[in-house]
The first five atom37 places (N, CA, C, CB, O) and aatype in JSON, in Angstrom:
{
  "aatype": [20, 20, 20, 20, 20, 20, 20, 20, 20, 20, 20, 20, 20, 20, 20, 20, 20, 20, 20, 20, 20, 20, 20, 20, 20, 20, 20, 20, 20, 20, 20, 20, 20, 20, 20, 20, 20, 20, 20, 20, 20, 20, 20, 20, 20, 20, 20, 20, 20, 20, 20, 20, 20, 20, 20, 20, 20, 20, 20, 20, 20, 20, 20, 20, 20, 20, 20, 20, 20, 20, 20, 20, 20, 20, 20, 20, 20, 20, 20, 20, 20, 20, 20, 20, 20, 20, 20, 20, 20, 20, 20, 20, 20, 20, 20, 20, 20, 20, 20, 20, 20, 20, 20, 20, 20, 20, 20, 20, 20, 20, 20, 20, 20, 20, 20, 20],
  "atom_mask": [
    [1, 1, 1, 1, 1],
    [1, 1, 1, 1, 1],
    [1, 1, 1, 1, 1],
    [1, 1, 1, 1, 1],
    [1, 1, 1, 1, 1],
    [1, 1, 1, 1, 1],
    [1, 1, 1, 1, 1],
    [1, 1, 1, 1, 1],
    [1, 1, 1, 1, 1],
    [1, 1, 1, 1, 1],
    [1, 1, 1, 1, 1],
    [1, 1, 1, 1, 1],
    [1, 1, 1, 1, 1],
    [1, 1, 1, 1, 1],
    [1, 1, 1, 1, 1],
    [1, 1, 1, 1, 1],
    [1, 1, 1, 1, 1],
    [1, 1, 1, 1, 1],
    [1, 1, 1, 1, 1],
    [1, 1, 1, 1, 1],
    [1, 1, 1, 1, 1],
    [1, 1, 1, 1, 1],
    [1, 1, 1, 1, 1],
    [1, 1, 1, 1, 1],
    [1, 1, 1, 1, 1],
    [1, 1, 1, 1, 1],
    [1, 1, 1, 1, 1],
    [1, 1, 1, 1, 1],
    [1, 1, 1, 1, 1],
    [1, 1, 1, 1, 1],
    [1, 1, 1, 1, 1],
    [1, 1, 1, 1, 1],
    [1, 1, 1, 1, 1],
    [1, 1, 1, 1, 1],
    [1, 1, 1, 1, 1],
    [1, 1, 1, 1, 1],
    [1, 1, 1, 1, 1],
    [1, 1, 1, 1, 1],
    [1, 1, 1, 1, 1],
    [1, 1, 1, 1, 1],
    [1, 1, 1, 1, 1],
    [1, 1, 1, 1, 1],
    [1, 1, 1, 1, 1],
    [1, 1, 1, 1, 1],
    [1, 1, 1, 1, 1],
    [1, 1, 1, 1, 1],
    [1, 1, 1, 1, 1],
    [1, 1, 1, 1, 1],
    [1, 1, 1, 1, 1],
    [1, 1, 1, 1, 1],
    [1, 1, 1, 1, 1],
    [1, 1, 1, 1, 1],
    [1, 1, 1, 1, 1],
    [1, 1, 1, 1, 1],
    [1, 1, 1, 1, 1],
    [1, 1, 1, 1, 1],
    [1, 1, 1, 1, 1],
    [1, 1, 1, 1, 1],
    [1, 1, 1, 1, 1],
    [1, 1, 1, 1, 1],
    [1, 1, 1, 1, 1],
    [1, 1, 1, 1, 1],
    [1, 1, 1, 1, 1],
    [1, 1, 1, 1, 1],
    [1, 1, 1, 1, 1],
    [1, 1, 1, 1, 1],
    [1, 1, 1, 1, 1],
    [1, 1, 1, 1, 1],
    [1, 1, 1, 1, 1],
    [1, 1, 1, 1, 1],
    [1, 1, 1, 1, 1],
    [1, 1, 1, 1, 1],
    [1, 1, 1, 1, 1],
    [1, 1, 1, 1, 1],
    [1, 1, 1, 1, 1],
    [1, 1, 1, 1, 1],
    [1, 1, 1, 1, 1],
    [1, 1, 1, 1, 1],
    [1, 1, 1, 1, 1],
    [1, 1, 1, 1, 1],
    [1, 1, 1, 1, 1],
    [1, 1, 1, 1, 1],
    [1, 1, 1, 1, 1],
    [1, 1, 1, 1, 1],
    [1, 1, 1, 1, 1],
    [1, 1, 1, 1, 1],
    [1, 1, 1, 1, 1],
    [1, 1, 1, 1, 1],
    [1, 1, 1, 1, 1],
    [1, 1, 1, 1, 1],
    [1, 1, 1, 1, 1],
    [1, 1, 1, 1, 1],
    [1, 1, 1, 1, 1],
    [1, 1, 1, 1, 1],
    [1, 1, 1, 1, 1],
    [1, 1, 1, 1, 1],
    [1, 1, 1, 1, 1],
    [1, 1, 1, 1, 1],
    [1, 1, 1, 1, 1],
    [1, 1, 1, 1, 1],
    [1, 1, 1, 1, 1],
    [1, 1, 1, 1, 1],
    [1, 1, 1, 1, 1],
    [1, 1, 1, 1, 1],
    [1, 1, 1, 1, 1],
    [1, 1, 1, 1, 1],
    [1, 1, 1, 1, 1],
    [1, 1, 1, 1, 1],
    [1, 1, 1, 1, 1],
    [1, 1, 1, 1, 1],
    [1, 1, 1, 1, 1],
    [1, 1, 1, 1, 1],
    [1, 1, 1, 1, 1],
    [1, 1, 1, 1, 1],
    [1, 1, 1, 1, 1],
    [1, 1, 1, 1, 1]
  ],
  "atom_positions": [
    [[18.38, 20.21, 26.33], [17.76, 20.34, 25.18], [18.5, 19.64, 23.86], [17.58, 21.76, 25.05], [19.65, 19.59, 23.43]],
    [[17.15, 19.09, 23.46], [18.16, 18.46, 22.15], [17.63, 19.01, 20.86], [18.13, 16.64, 21.98], [16.44, 19.18, 20.58]],
    [[18.45, 19.21, 20.26], [18.75, 19.44, 19.01], [17.57, 19.15, 17.86], [19.91, 18.67, 18.82], [17.17, 18.0, 17.71]],
    [[17.22, 19.84, 17.34], [16.35, 19.56, 15.68], [17.09, 19.4, 14.9], [15.48, 20.6, 14.96], [16.86, 18.41, 14.21]],
    [[17.77, 19.84, 14.7], [18.8, 19.65, 13.16], [18.6, 18.13, 12.55], [20.8, 19.81, 13.55], [18.02, 17.78, 11.52]],
    [[19.24, 17.41, 13.51], [19.23, 15.83, 12.68], [17.6, 15.42, 12.27], [19.92, 14.37, 13.92], [17.29, 14.66, 11.35]],
    [[16.87, 15.96, 12.99], [15.67, 15.51, 12.2], [14.8, 16.46, 11.51], [14.84, 14.82, 13.01], [13.62, 16.15, 11.64]],
    [[14.98, 17.37, 10.93], [14.45, 18.34, 10.39], [15.03, 18.31, 8.7], [14.8, 19.61, 11.31], [16.12, 18.76, 8.33]],
    [[14.12, 17.74, 7.93], [14.65, 17.53, 6.73], [14.52, 19.11, 5.7], [13.79, 16.14, 6.12], [13.46, 19.62, 5.34]],
    [[16.06, 19.7, 5.37], [15.81, 20.55, 4.88], [14.68, 20.86, 3.68], [16.78, 20.72, 4.75], [14.26, 19.92, 2.99]],
    [[14.38, 21.74, 3.54], [13.53, 22.42, 2.31], [13.78, 22.09, 0.71], [13.8, 23.96, 2.42], [14.88, 21.59, 0.51]],
    [[13.28, 22.2, 0.0], [13.99, 22.38, -1.41], [13.69, 23.58, -2.49], [13.69, 21.13, -2.16], [12.63, 23.69, -3.1]],
    [[14.59, 24.28, -2.59], [14.25, 25.92, -3.13], [13.34, 25.24, -4.58], [16.15, 27.21, -3.66], [13.81, 24.37, -5.3]],
    [[12.01, 25.85, -4.78], [11.04, 25.54, -5.94], [12.02, 25.88, -7.18], [9.51, 26.56, -5.92], [12.93, 26.71, -7.24]],
    [[11.54, 24.95, -8.16], [12.16, 25.18, -9.08], [11.98, 26.41, -10.1], [12.09, 24.18, -9.52], [12.54, 26.61, -11.18]],
    [[10.92, 27.23, -9.31], [10.94, 28.59, -10.39], [12.04, 29.44, -10.03], [9.53, 29.58, -10.34], [12.65, 30.08, -10.89]],
    [[12.42, 29.52, -8.51], [13.45, 30.44, -8.18], [14.65, 29.99, -8.38], [13.41, 30.85, -6.99], [15.29, 30.25, -7.36]],
    [[15.45, 29.32, -9.34], [16.36, 28.55, -9.54], [16.74, 29.24, -10.49], [16.16, 27.28, -9.66], [16.28, 28.82, -11.56]],
    [[17.66, 30.49, -10.61], [18.32, 31.25, -11.99], [18.92, 29.85, -12.26], [19.61, 32.82, -11.82], [19.3, 28.87, -11.62]],
    [[18.72, 30.53, -14.29], [18.59, 29.94, -15.34], [20.46, 30.4, -15.74], [17.08, 30.54, -16.32], [21.11, 31.32, -15.25]],
    [[20.88, 29.4, -16.74], [21.52, 30.25, -17.41], [21.18, 30.99, -18.59], [22.37, 29.76, -17.6], [20.46, 30.28, -19.3]],
    [[21.46, 32.46, -19.24], [20.69, 32.97, -19.76], [21.21, 32.11, -21.58], [20.77, 34.71, -19.31], [22.21, 31.56, -22.05]],
    [[19.98, 32.43, -21.98], [19.88, 31.87, -23.39], [20.77, 32.9, -24.52], [18.12, 31.8, -23.8], [20.81, 34.06, -24.13]],
    [[21.3, 32.72, -25.51], [22.56, 33.31, -26.1], [21.53, 33.0, -27.25], [24.34, 32.61, -25.93], [20.6, 32.21, -27.39]],
    [[22.17, 34.05, -28.06], [22.09, 34.27, -29.92], [22.18, 32.46, -30.39], [24.01, 35.5, -30.79], [21.21, 31.72, -30.47]],
    [[23.39, 32.15, -30.62], [23.35, 30.96, -30.97], [22.43, 29.78, -30.51], [24.38, 30.74, -30.8], [22.66, 28.64, -30.92]],
    [[21.21, 30.1, -29.49], [20.46, 28.94, -28.96], [19.1, 29.35, -29.59], [20.46, 28.77, -27.22], [18.2, 28.53, -29.37]],
    [[18.77, 30.37, -30.3], [17.36, 30.96, -30.55], [17.08, 29.98, -32.0], [17.36, 32.98, -30.82], [17.77, 30.17, -33.01]],
    [[16.31, 29.24, -31.97], [15.36, 28.37, -33.23], [15.37, 29.04, -34.76], [13.55, 28.37, -32.76], [15.56, 30.26, -34.77]],
    [[15.21, 28.43, -35.94], [15.08, 28.97, -36.54], [13.52, 29.8, -36.88], [15.67, 28.3, -37.12], [12.57, 29.16, -36.43]],
    [[13.16, 31.0, -37.54], [11.75, 31.88, -36.96], [11.74, 32.63, -36.17], [10.81, 31.34, -36.45], [11.16, 33.68, -36.42]],
    [[12.38, 32.43, -34.81], [12.43, 32.79, -34.05], [13.04, 34.47, -33.55], [12.78, 31.83, -33.8], [14.0, 34.94, -34.14]],
    [[12.57, 35.01, -32.77], [12.72, 36.72, -32.95], [13.19, 37.05, -31.47], [11.05, 37.7, -33.41], [12.54, 36.77, -30.46]],
    [[14.43, 37.7, -31.52], [14.75, 37.82, -29.94], [15.28, 39.29, -30.22], [16.01, 36.55, -29.12], [15.32, 39.9, -31.29]],
    [[15.81, 39.79, -28.59], [16.34, 41.35, -28.57], [17.6, 40.83, -28.16], [15.58, 42.62, -27.47], [17.76, 39.91, -27.36]],
    [[18.84, 41.71, -28.99], [19.97, 41.65, -28.07], [20.75, 42.94, -27.81], [20.89, 40.67, -28.57], [20.64, 43.73, -28.75]],
    [[21.41, 43.33, -26.92], [21.67, 44.48, -26.28], [22.51, 45.17, -27.87], [22.69, 44.21, -24.6], [23.03, 44.48, -28.75]],
    [[22.41, 46.43, -27.85], [23.21, 47.28, -28.72], [24.79, 46.94, -29.2], [23.23, 48.51, -28.0], [25.22, 46.89, -30.36]],
    [[25.37, 46.76, -28.17], [26.74, 46.51, -27.77], [27.26, 45.42, -28.59], [26.87, 46.17, -26.31], [28.31, 45.61, -29.21]],
    [[26.59, 44.19, -28.68], [26.4, 43.2, -29.4], [25.83, 43.12, -31.04], [25.68, 42.62, -28.6], [25.32, 42.16, -31.61]],
    [[26.13, 44.66, -31.62], [25.79, 44.47, -33.0], [26.76, 45.4, -33.41], [24.28, 44.73, -33.49], [27.08, 46.48, -32.91]],
    [[27.36, 44.56, -34.8], [28.85, 45.59, -35.47], [29.05, 45.84, -36.27], [29.97, 45.43, -35.51], [28.95, 44.88, -37.02]],
    [[29.43, 47.0, -36.92], [29.6, 47.49, -38.23], [30.9, 47.56, -38.67], [29.06, 48.69, -38.38], [31.55, 48.43, -38.09]],
    [[31.62, 46.79, -39.7], [32.67, 47.03, -39.59], [32.97, 48.22, -40.74], [33.35, 45.8, -39.59], [31.98, 48.84, -41.13]],
    [[34.33, 48.6, -41.32], [34.96, 50.13, -42.02], [33.99, 49.77, -43.22], [37.08, 50.36, -42.51], [33.79, 50.73, -43.97]],
    [[33.31, 48.57, -43.58], [33.03, 48.37, -45.04], [31.62, 48.24, -45.26], [33.72, 47.15, -45.6], [31.08, 47.79, -46.27]],
    [[30.95, 48.76, -44.05], [29.56, 48.5, -43.26], [29.2, 47.11, -43.65], [28.27, 49.59, -43.67], [27.98, 46.95, -43.64]],
    [[29.63, 46.44, -43.87], [29.24, 45.16, -43.15], [28.65, 45.08, -41.53], [30.52, 44.35, -43.2], [29.27, 45.74, -40.69]],
    [[27.83, 44.52, -41.21], [27.28, 44.1, -40.45], [27.47, 42.77, -39.62], [26.48, 44.23, -40.93], [27.34, 41.81, -40.38]],
    [[27.74, 42.38, -38.22], [27.35, 41.19, -37.72], [26.91, 41.26, -36.55], [28.18, 40.34, -37.75], [27.08, 42.34, -35.97]],
    [[26.38, 40.41, -35.99], [26.01, 39.71, -34.76], [26.64, 39.18, -33.69], [25.51, 38.92, -35.0], [27.77, 38.77, -33.97]],
    [[26.34, 39.07, -32.69], [27.49, 38.51, -31.79], [26.61, 37.11, -31.02], [28.14, 39.94, -30.47], [25.74, 37.15, -30.15]],
    [[27.18, 35.96, -31.68], [26.19, 34.47, -31.55], [26.51, 34.4, -29.67], [27.09, 32.56, -32.82], [26.34, 33.34, -29.07]],
    [[26.9, 35.45, -29.05], [27.5, 34.56, -27.6], [26.79, 35.73, -26.7], [29.69, 34.33, -27.31], [26.75, 35.79, -25.47]],
    [[26.12, 36.87, -27.87], [25.18, 37.93, -26.73], [24.22, 37.1, -26.16], [24.27, 39.3, -27.43], [23.9, 36.02, -26.67]],
    [[23.69, 37.6, -24.99], [22.95, 37.17, -24.14], [21.49, 37.95, -24.63], [23.59, 37.43, -22.69], [21.42, 39.17, -24.76]],
    [[20.19, 36.9, -24.91], [19.09, 37.72, -25.04], [18.51, 38.21, -23.97], [18.24, 37.2, -25.66], [18.54, 37.72, -22.84]],
    [[17.85, 39.39, -24.38], [17.48, 40.18, -23.11], [16.2, 40.74, -23.83], [18.7, 41.44, -22.47], [16.02, 40.64, -25.05]],
    [[15.0, 41.56, -22.59], [14.05, 42.16, -23.12], [13.96, 43.59, -23.93], [13.39, 42.14, -22.22], [14.64, 44.43, -23.34]],
    [[13.47, 43.96, -24.81], [13.27, 44.86, -25.44], [13.45, 46.41, -24.7], [12.11, 44.52, -25.92], [12.76, 46.83, -23.77]],
    [[14.22, 46.91, -25.16], [14.45, 48.37, -24.76], [14.99, 49.63, -25.77], [15.45, 48.25, -23.7], [14.74, 49.46, -26.96]],
    [[15.55, 50.6, -25.49], [15.58, 51.37, -26.46], [17.41, 50.74, -26.77], [15.11, 53.17, -26.02], [17.84, 50.89, -27.92]],
    [[18.02, 50.31, -26.08], [19.56, 49.9, -26.57], [19.92, 48.3, -26.86], [20.65, 50.38, -25.34], [20.87, 47.59, -26.53]],
    [[18.63, 48.03, -27.68], [18.56, 46.86, -28.42], [18.26, 46.67, -29.39], [18.11, 46.2, -28.12], [17.35, 47.46, -29.67]],
    [[18.55, 45.86, -30.41], [18.23, 45.18, -31.58], [17.39, 43.98, -31.55], [19.34, 44.86, -32.15], [17.47, 43.04, -30.76]],
    [[16.38, 44.16, -32.75], [15.49, 42.79, -32.98], [16.06, 41.78, -33.8], [14.15, 43.06, -33.65], [16.04, 42.16, -34.97]],
    [[16.68, 40.36, -33.65], [17.33, 39.55, -34.52], [16.45, 38.78, -34.84], [18.41, 38.95, -34.14], [15.69, 38.59, -33.89]],
    [[16.15, 38.2, -35.78], [15.51, 37.13, -36.39], [16.33, 35.88, -37.29], [14.59, 37.82, -37.22], [16.78, 36.12, -38.4]],
    [[16.41, 34.84, -36.8], [16.89, 33.65, -37.53], [15.64, 33.51, -38.33], [17.35, 32.3, -36.61], [14.43, 33.52, -38.14]],
    [[16.71, 33.33, -39.56], [15.96, 32.24, -40.5], [15.58, 31.12, -40.95], [16.07, 32.22, -41.05], [16.25, 30.22, -40.43]],
    [[14.71, 30.7, -41.77], [14.93, 29.3, -42.02], [16.45, 28.86, -42.49], [13.92, 28.91, -43.09], [16.77, 27.68, -42.38]],
    [[17.06, 29.5, -42.84], [17.99, 29.04, -43.52], [19.27, 29.51, -42.7], [17.85, 29.47, -44.95], [20.44, 29.5, -43.08]],
    [[18.79, 29.9, -41.56], [19.73, 29.84, -40.31], [20.6, 31.24, -40.56], [20.8, 28.28, -40.27], [21.42, 31.44, -39.66]],
    [[20.57, 32.18, -41.57], [20.75, 33.52, -41.61], [20.28, 34.22, -40.72], [20.4, 34.0, -42.56], [19.23, 33.76, -40.28]],
    [[20.81, 35.65, -39.99], [20.12, 36.59, -39.0], [19.8, 37.82, -39.95], [21.12, 37.02, -37.6], [20.54, 38.37, -40.76]],
    [[18.6, 38.08, -39.63], [18.31, 39.76, -39.9], [17.93, 40.56, -38.51], [16.86, 39.98, -41.03], [17.65, 40.24, -37.36]],
    [[18.03, 41.46, -39.07], [18.09, 42.81, -37.52], [17.2, 43.84, -38.15], [20.04, 43.8, -37.05], [17.31, 44.27, -39.31]],
    [[16.5, 44.12, -37.45], [15.62, 45.46, -37.2], [15.89, 46.4, -36.01], [14.18, 45.07, -37.03], [15.53, 46.28, -34.84]],
    [[16.68, 47.45, -36.67], [16.91, 48.47, -35.48], [16.31, 49.92, -35.98], [18.65, 48.62, -35.09], [16.19, 50.24, -37.16]],
    [[15.93, 50.8, -34.73], [15.37, 51.34, -34.45], [16.04, 52.99, -35.61], [15.32, 51.03, -32.92], [17.22, 53.33, -35.74]],
    [[15.14, 53.5, -36.07], [15.82, 54.69, -36.92], [16.32, 56.02, -36.11], [14.71, 55.21, -38.01], [16.91, 57.04, -36.5]],
    [[16.01, 55.74, -35.26], [16.77, 56.9, -34.35], [18.27, 56.54, -33.81], [15.84, 57.2, -32.95], [18.9, 57.3, -33.08]],
    [[18.76, 55.25, -34.28], [20.37, 55.07, -33.84], [20.94, 55.18, -35.04], [20.88, 53.65, -33.1], [20.47, 54.77, -36.1]],
    [[22.05, 55.76, -34.86], [23.01, 55.83, -36.25], [24.86, 55.01, -34.99], [23.16, 58.52, -37.18], [25.18, 54.8, -33.82]],
    [[25.23, 54.94, -35.93], [26.23, 53.94, -36.28], [27.53, 54.93, -37.28], [25.31, 52.51, -37.28], [27.47, 55.69, -38.25]],
    [[28.59, 54.41, -36.42], [30.31, 54.89, -37.25], [31.09, 53.79, -37.64], [31.51, 55.75, -36.19], [32.09, 53.26, -37.15]],
    [[30.2, 53.48, -38.95], [31.47, 52.36, -39.51], [32.97, 51.73, -38.81], [32.05, 53.08, -40.71], [33.85, 52.56, -39.0]],
    [[33.37, 50.81, -38.26], [34.7, 50.67, -38.01], [34.76, 50.57, -36.56], [35.52, 51.77, -38.59], [35.53, 49.79, -35.99]],
    [[33.64, 51.66, -35.72], [34.13, 52.12, -34.53], [33.06, 51.33, -33.65], [34.21, 53.82, -34.4], [32.04, 51.94, -33.32]],
    [[33.24, 49.97, -33.23], [32.8, 49.49, -32.44], [33.67, 48.28, -31.08], [31.91, 49.11, -33.29], [34.47, 47.38, -31.34]],
    [[33.31, 48.56, -30.12], [33.9, 47.52, -28.89], [33.73, 46.01, -29.34], [32.96, 47.72, -27.33], [34.64, 45.27, -28.95]],
    [[32.7, 45.41, -30.11], [32.69, 44.69, -30.17], [33.91, 43.71, -31.34], [31.55, 44.85, -30.09], [34.64, 42.72, -31.25]],
    [[33.58, 44.63, -32.29], [34.89, 44.12, -33.28], [35.93, 44.47, -32.63], [35.06, 44.74, -34.77], [36.66, 43.52, -32.93]],
    [[36.92, 45.5, -31.58], [38.1, 45.53, -30.86], [38.17, 44.47, -30.24], [38.29, 46.52, -30.07], [39.18, 43.77, -30.24]],
    [[37.02, 44.17, -29.55], [37.19, 43.01, -28.59], [37.43, 41.26, -29.1], [35.83, 43.1, -27.74], [38.17, 40.4, -28.62]],
    [[36.51, 41.21, -30.22], [36.64, 40.05, -30.92], [37.46, 39.63, -31.62], [35.98, 39.9, -31.44], [37.14, 39.63, -32.81]],
    [[38.66, 39.15, -31.31], [39.65, 38.84, -32.57], [39.03, 37.26, -32.8], [41.68, 38.93, -32.13], [39.86, 36.52, -33.32]],
    [[38.03, 36.77, -32.58], [37.71, 35.46, -33.15], [36.57, 35.98, -33.82], [37.47, 34.17, -32.15], [35.55, 36.25, -33.19]],
    [[36.63, 36.09, -34.77], [35.47, 36.0, -35.79], [34.42, 35.07, -36.0], [35.92, 35.96, -36.82], [33.39, 35.4, -36.6]],
    [[34.66, 33.67, -35.46], [33.57, 32.73, -35.14], [32.52, 33.14, -34.36], [34.03, 31.68, -34.56], [31.34, 32.86, -34.61]],
    [[32.96, 33.91, -33.24], [31.5, 33.93, -32.33], [30.51, 35.52, -32.98], [32.05, 34.17, -30.11], [29.63, 36.13, -32.36]],
    [[31.02, 35.82, -34.33], [30.16, 36.74, -34.82], [30.14, 36.24, -36.35], [30.64, 38.3, -34.53], [31.02, 35.92, -37.15]],
    [[28.24, 36.37, -36.42], [27.35, 35.94, -37.63], [27.36, 37.37, -38.75], [25.55, 35.51, -36.96], [27.53, 38.56, -38.46]],
    [[27.19, 36.95, -39.65], [26.99, 38.05, -40.92], [25.52, 38.29, -40.58], [27.28, 37.41, -42.75], [24.88, 37.31, -40.2]],
    [[24.84, 39.61, -40.69], [23.47, 39.98, -41.03], [23.51, 39.74, -42.36], [23.0, 41.37, -40.67], [24.51, 40.12, -42.97]],
    [[22.55, 39.16, -42.98], [21.77, 38.93, -43.8], [20.9, 40.03, -44.98], [21.11, 38.34, -43.01], [20.76, 40.11, -46.2]],
    [[20.44, 40.82, -43.68], [19.51, 41.73, -43.82], [19.0, 42.61, -42.71], [18.6, 41.13, -44.31], [18.35, 42.24, -41.73]],
    [[19.42, 43.88, -43.03], [18.39, 44.92, -42.36], [17.3, 45.92, -42.36], [18.79, 45.41, -42.04], [17.09, 46.7, -43.29]],
    [[16.61, 45.85, -41.25], [15.14, 46.5, -41.6], [14.73, 47.58, -40.36], [13.84, 45.13, -41.69], [14.35, 47.33, -39.22]],
    [[15.07, 49.53, -41.34], [14.72, 50.04, -40.43], [13.3, 50.38, -39.77], [15.27, 50.76, -40.62], [12.35, 50.69, -40.48]],
    [[13.21, 50.32, -38.56], [11.69, 50.83, -38.11], [11.55, 52.2, -37.05], [10.94, 49.48, -37.27], [12.47, 52.83, -36.52]],
    [[10.47, 52.35, -36.97], [9.86, 53.97, -36.66], [10.56, 53.84, -35.31], [7.84, 54.36, -36.59], [9.99, 52.96, -34.67]],
    [[11.38, 54.26, -34.76], [11.49, 54.36, -33.33], [10.6, 54.85, -32.39], [12.39, 54.96, -33.11], [10.22, 56.0, -32.59]],
    [[10.1, 54.19, -31.26], [9.47, 53.76, -30.3], [9.31, 55.17, -30.05], [10.06, 52.76, -29.33], [10.24, 55.75, -30.6]],
    [[8.44, 56.08, -29.39], [8.5, 57.85, -28.85], [8.51, 56.89, -27.33], [6.66, 59.43, -29.31], [7.9, 55.92, -26.89]],
    [[9.69, 57.91, -26.85], [10.1, 58.16, -25.54], [8.58, 58.25, -24.31], [11.05, 59.73, -25.72], [8.76, 58.46, -23.11]]
  ]
}
């Protein structure tokens, strides 16, 4: 019995099924607003705030912050009113010895938390 292996051309995986590399914060365009996981937002002991440029973009959920890149390249952040932070206690700051991956936040807006 002859095999069909050599006679059949393999199917190509449709493009929509190919997993794309996740977008990161450093890739967003001026004027674009995105969400990043809360763990990629850092508050130093002096209360200055930073975002991780290597943060992968995600869908909105309770543990995210909304980040907008301004026309000047600066980042502004919206944070839900029910989230609190202890300055200086950030895993991101502890792990980020390379400050180049952190961008300062130019403004913060507190928004009403979504009802659960």
